[in-house]
NUMIMAR-952439 format. One record per residue: residue in one letter; x, z, y of N, C-alpha, C, O in turn. Coordinates in steps of 0.001 Angstrom, whole numbers, plus 500000, padded with zeros to 6 digits. Each point is the difference from the previous one (the first is absolute). Layout:
BEGIN
['a', [X, Z, Y], [X, Z, Y], [X, Z, Y], [X, Z, Y]]
...
***
This chain:
BEGIN
['m', [882122, 573665, 083012], [500968, 500970, 500432], [499258, 501149, 500687], [499197, 499768, 500905]]
['d', [501064, 501441, 498676], [499332, 501164, 500566], [500636, 500390, 501333], [501211, 499884, 500182]]
['p', [497943, 500584, 500753], [500555, 500469, 501273], [500794, 501294, 499808], [499743, 500774, 499077]]
['s', [501217, 499439, 501804], [500832, 501193, 499901], [499235, 501214, 500534], [498900, 499874, 500537]]
['e', [501707, 501298, 499304], [499385, 501239, 500503], [499821, 499931, 501513], [498975, 500424, 500534]]
['r', [502024, 499042, 500144], [499933, 499897, 501463], [498832, 499096, 500417], [499277, 500314, 500946]]
['e', [500544, 498570, 498349], [498895, 499102, 500310], [498656, 500663, 499735], [499060, 499824, 500774]]
['h', [500839, 500939, 498134], [498769, 500747, 499711], [499684, 500976, 501128], [498854, 500114, 500437]]
['r', [502167, 500581, 500023], [499802, 500979, 501069], [499563, 499316, 501296], [499100, 500485, 500686]]
['l', [501533, 498394, 499646], [499628, 499275, 501221], [498570, 499461, 499920], [499249, 500074, 500972]]
['l', [500385, 499391, 497880], [498631, 499506, 499839], [498974, 501124, 500107], [498930, 499821, 500582]]
['k', [501399, 501319, 498860], [499094, 501160, 500090], [499832, 500447, 501448], [498895, 500341, 500421]]
['e', [502211, 499659, 500351], [499927, 500373, 501415], [499154, 499007, 500789], [499195, 500395, 500844]]
['i', [500990, 498324, 498881], [499211, 498977, 500694], [498517, 500179, 499690], [499159, 499917, 500894]]
['e', [500527, 500327, 497836], [498600, 500203, 499621], [499402, 501208, 500697], [498869, 499940, 500482]]
['q', [501871, 501150, 499577], [499497, 501203, 500660], [499775, 499760, 501489], [498997, 500450, 500553]]
['n', [501927, 498845, 500103], [499829, 499694, 501421], [498771, 499126, 500241], [499244, 500231, 500944]]
['l', [500560, 498769, 498204], [498823, 499144, 500145], [498710, 500797, 499805], [499023, 499784, 500718]]
['r', [500970, 501123, 498326], [498796, 500800, 499750], [499682, 500923, 501176], [498832, 500236, 500309]]
['r', [502202, 500282, 500340], [499764, 500861, 501167], [499543, 499196, 501207], [499127, 500450, 500742]]
['q', [501447, 498362, 499472], [499712, 499220, 501206], [498681, 499243, 499917], [499293, 499882, 501002]]
['d', [500372, 499613, 497842], [498794, 499173, 499877], [499215, 500442, 498774], [500214, 499505, 498893]]
['r', [498888, 501423, 501323], [499221, 500552, 498889], [499038, 498974, 499410], [499751, 500009, 498794]]
['a', [499703, 499100, 502049], [499069, 498983, 499497], [500723, 499034, 499059], [499460, 499617, 498962]]
['f', [501761, 499992, 501406], [500786, 499123, 499143], [500311, 500690, 498668], [499898, 499391, 498935]]
['a', [500480, 501875, 501140], [500308, 500751, 498777], [498766, 500089, 499103], [500104, 499882, 498779]]
['w', [498734, 500326, 501828], [498766, 500084, 499220], [499716, 498661, 499314], [499618, 499972, 498830]]
['r', [500570, 498909, 501903], [499758, 498676, 499401], [500977, 499716, 498863], [499621, 499434, 498975]]
['m', [501623, 500958, 501209], [500986, 499780, 498944], [499676, 500835, 498760], [500132, 499525, 498872]]
['d', [499447, 501715, 501345], [499600, 500842, 498857], [498808, 499397, 499274], [499953, 500000, 498770]]
['a', [499078, 499484, 501993], [498821, 499383, 499383], [500400, 498760, 499215], [499484, 499764, 498907]]
['l', [501427, 499445, 501638], [500460, 498804, 499300], [500746, 500367, 498720], [499811, 499364, 498964]]
['n', [501022, 501645, 501107], [500760, 500418, 498818], [499096, 500552, 498908], [500229, 499728, 498822]]
['t', [498755, 501036, 501540], [499102, 500528, 498967], [499140, 498897, 499406], [499709, 500011, 498804]]
['a', [499882, 499032, 502031], [499198, 498883, 499480], [500831, 499135, 499070], [499508, 499555, 498963]]
['s', [501743, 500201, 501394], [500838, 499164, 499149], [500363, 500713, 498697], [500198, 499352, 498972]]
['a', [499887, 501970, 501066], [500305, 500739, 498776], [498836, 499895, 499014], [500211, 499974, 498788]]
['r', [498567, 499966, 501729], [498837, 499870, 499133], [499886, 498588, 499430], [499575, 499824, 498859]]
['q', [500802, 499171, 501930], [499841, 498621, 499563], [501094, 499564, 499035], [499781, 499080, 499212]]
['g', [501341, 501525, 500824], [501089, 499606, 499122], [501027, 499160, 500737], [499917, 499840, 501218]]
['p', [501028, 499635, 498066], [501113, 499302, 500633], [499654, 498623, 500562], [500837, 499405, 500678]]
['q', [497981, 500069, 499072], [499655, 498660, 500449], [499184, 500007, 501277], [499084, 499189, 500134]]
['r', [501204, 501676, 500791], [499174, 500092, 501200], [500142, 498782, 500901], [499104, 499733, 500800]]
['f', [501997, 499514, 499098], [500174, 498812, 500824], [499763, 498717, 499209], [500283, 498909, 500495]]
['a', [499212, 501207, 498305], [499753, 498819, 499175], [498822, 499214, 500571], [499092, 500562, 500612]]
['c', [500948, 498149, 499175], [498938, 499120, 500479], [498823, 500078, 499023], [500159, 499776, 498800]]
['h', [498694, 500535, 501720], [498811, 500092, 499167], [499103, 498806, 500311], [499501, 499871, 501118]]
['t', [500296, 499269, 497911], [499145, 498835, 500187], [498856, 500062, 499002], [500131, 500522, 498893]]
['t', [498766, 498937, 501531], [498837, 499977, 499121], [500006, 498711, 499193], [500744, 499067, 500300]]
['r', [498436, 500897, 498698], [499886, 498801, 499174], [499446, 498842, 500817], [500399, 498852, 499802]]
['q', [498685, 501442, 501114], [499415, 498961, 500844], [501073, 499369, 500901], [499993, 498786, 500200]]
['e', [500911, 502009, 500335], [501085, 499468, 500830], [500921, 499100, 499179], [500420, 498945, 500475]]
['l', [499891, 501459, 498318], [500852, 499180, 499138], [499344, 498659, 499660], [500667, 498966, 499983]]
['v', [498031, 501058, 499747], [499278, 498768, 499685], [499976, 499083, 501210], [500170, 498789, 499856]]
['c', [499622, 501767, 501339], [499992, 499183, 501223], [501359, 499356, 500236], [500074, 498819, 500340]]
['v', [500987, 501932, 499488], [501337, 499443, 500189], [500262, 498901, 498975], [500563, 498959, 500339]]
['l', [499041, 501258, 498435], [500183, 498987, 498959], [499217, 498728, 500322], [500515, 498895, 499831]]
['l', [498253, 501256, 500628], [499198, 498830, 500371], [500632, 499239, 501159], [500024, 498770, 499992]]
['i', [500479, 501936, 500985], [500645, 499349, 501144], [501228, 499226, 499539], [500226, 498877, 500450]]
['v', [500560, 501703, 498668], [501191, 499309, 499488], [499603, 498741, 499240], [500626, 498955, 500177]]
['v', [498359, 501123, 498991], [499562, 498831, 499232], [499466, 498914, 500923], [500306, 498823, 499809]]
['i', [498903, 501553, 501183], [499437, 499015, 500934], [501101, 499336, 500814], [499994, 498780, 500164]]
['l', [500955, 502005, 500352], [501085, 499423, 500786], [500896, 499096, 499149], [500484, 498975, 500480]]
['t', [499731, 501398, 498281], [500788, 499156, 499100], [499285, 498681, 499740], [500625, 498940, 500028]]
['a', [498074, 501116, 499721], [499235, 498781, 499750], [499987, 499105, 501241], [500144, 498782, 499885]]
['l', [499685, 501807, 501290], [500006, 499201, 501227], [501354, 499362, 500263], [500074, 498843, 500412]]
['s', [500988, 501900, 499354], [501328, 499431, 500231], [500291, 498881, 498998], [500606, 498995, 500371]]
['m', [498982, 501153, 498386], [500200, 498943, 499011], [499185, 498761, 500369], [500485, 498877, 499866]]
['l', [498292, 501318, 500595], [499167, 498881, 500421], [500633, 499282, 501183], [500002, 498770, 500049]]
['l', [500525, 501971, 500888], [500674, 499410, 501158], [501238, 499226, 499585], [500237, 498895, 500488]]
['i', [500542, 501670, 498627], [501207, 499317, 499524], [499636, 498713, 499272], [500657, 498977, 500194]]
['l', [498318, 501056, 498980], [499621, 498810, 499246], [499419, 498908, 500891], [500246, 498820, 499749]]
['t', [498992, 501536, 501282], [499408, 498978, 500863], [501003, 499445, 500996], [499988, 498798, 500265]]
['v', [500865, 502022, 500287], [500984, 499522, 500971], [501155, 499320, 499286], [500611, 499084, 500549]]
['g', [499690, 501341, 498258], [501122, 499452, 499256], [499793, 498571, 499523], [500963, 499319, 499650]]
['r', [497822, 500231, 500332], [499737, 498626, 499553], [500363, 499037, 501128], [499439, 500068, 501093]]
['t', [501494, 499047, 498632], [500342, 498977, 500975], [499473, 498679, 499505], [499961, 499741, 498797]]
['r', [499640, 499438, 502121], [499445, 498696, 499634], [501141, 498993, 499887], [500574, 499591, 501009]]
['i', [499749, 500016, 497777], [501029, 499003, 499743], [499284, 498706, 499636], [499211, 499965, 499056]]
['p', [501065, 498967, 501698], [499305, 498745, 499664], [500431, 499511, 498626], [501154, 500178, 499611]]
['p', [497947, 499219, 499669], [500351, 499524, 498658], [501032, 498877, 500094], [499970, 499196, 500932]]
['a', [500913, 500758, 498129], [501053, 498984, 499976], [499433, 498679, 499499], [499204, 499963, 499062]]
['t', [501216, 498967, 501574], [499593, 498669, 499534], [501062, 499475, 499061], [501144, 500450, 500068]]
['p', [498529, 498627, 499068], [500969, 499527, 499006], [501247, 499370, 500618], [501054, 500040, 499365]]
['g', [498888, 499383, 501832], [501156, 499336, 500572], [500907, 500919, 500802], [501028, 499553, 500509]]
['d', [498617, 501717, 499615], [500822, 500928, 500783], [501314, 500277, 499295], [500078, 500018, 498772]]
['t', [500960, 500199, 502039], [501295, 500379, 499454], [500266, 501449, 500357], [499450, 500500, 500981]]
['p', [501364, 500172, 498261], [500300, 501393, 500327], [500665, 500110, 501365], [500611, 499041, 500470]]
['a', [499277, 502097, 500156], [500526, 500215, 501341], [501512, 499881, 500038], [500546, 499634, 501040]]
['s', [500148, 500657, 497883], [501457, 499929, 500001], [500488, 498561, 500109], [501091, 499766, 500519]]
['e', [498136, 499273, 499009], [500406, 498602, 500096], [499773, 499446, 501398], [500701, 499072, 500402]]
['n', [498350, 501460, 500348], [499724, 499540, 501352], [500886, 500686, 501020], [499908, 499700, 501190]]
['s', [500917, 501177, 498393], [500820, 500769, 500906], [501024, 499113, 500692], [500484, 499029, 499418]]
['a', [499847, 501308, 501838], [500995, 499238, 500749], [501390, 500322, 499508], [500913, 499189, 500154]]
['f', [499263, 501951, 499271], [501304, 500424, 499509], [499993, 499928, 498491], [499303, 500768, 499337]]
['t', [501452, 498331, 500131], [500121, 499917, 498551], [501465, 500193, 499636], [500899, 499615, 500748]]
['l', [499309, 500955, 498157], [501364, 500245, 499541], [500498, 498807, 499205], [499300, 499453, 499147]]
['a', [501908, 500168, 501153], [500604, 498911, 499240], [500500, 500563, 498685], [500455, 501143, 499949]]
['p', [499468, 498077, 498995], [500476, 500498, 498720], [501503, 500256, 500054], [500751, 499220, 500586]]
['t', [499670, 501855, 498811], [501423, 500323, 499955], [500634, 499335, 498809], [499379, 499852, 498947]]
['v', [501864, 499749, 501227], [500684, 499304, 498927], [500925, 500930, 499274], [500671, 499589, 499053]]
***
């Protein structure tokens, strides 16, 4: 949505007042605007190097491998082997259901 004429006029007045009151700020803003005009529309884009991407990828792979190793080692529970005379736990239960007729 485009600003109205009144909003354009108010913004222009604010800019003029700022330029009169703080010349150093106005100079910095002009320098920023000219630098961004030369760089193009991606002045706030994140610039990463190939080395940074490789480091992040290595960290992700290492952390994934460590977490999988931790899950596999902690996840193993020691269950004693069953002997032939053992009965299932449901038969040893104190609460058994009577057959319904």
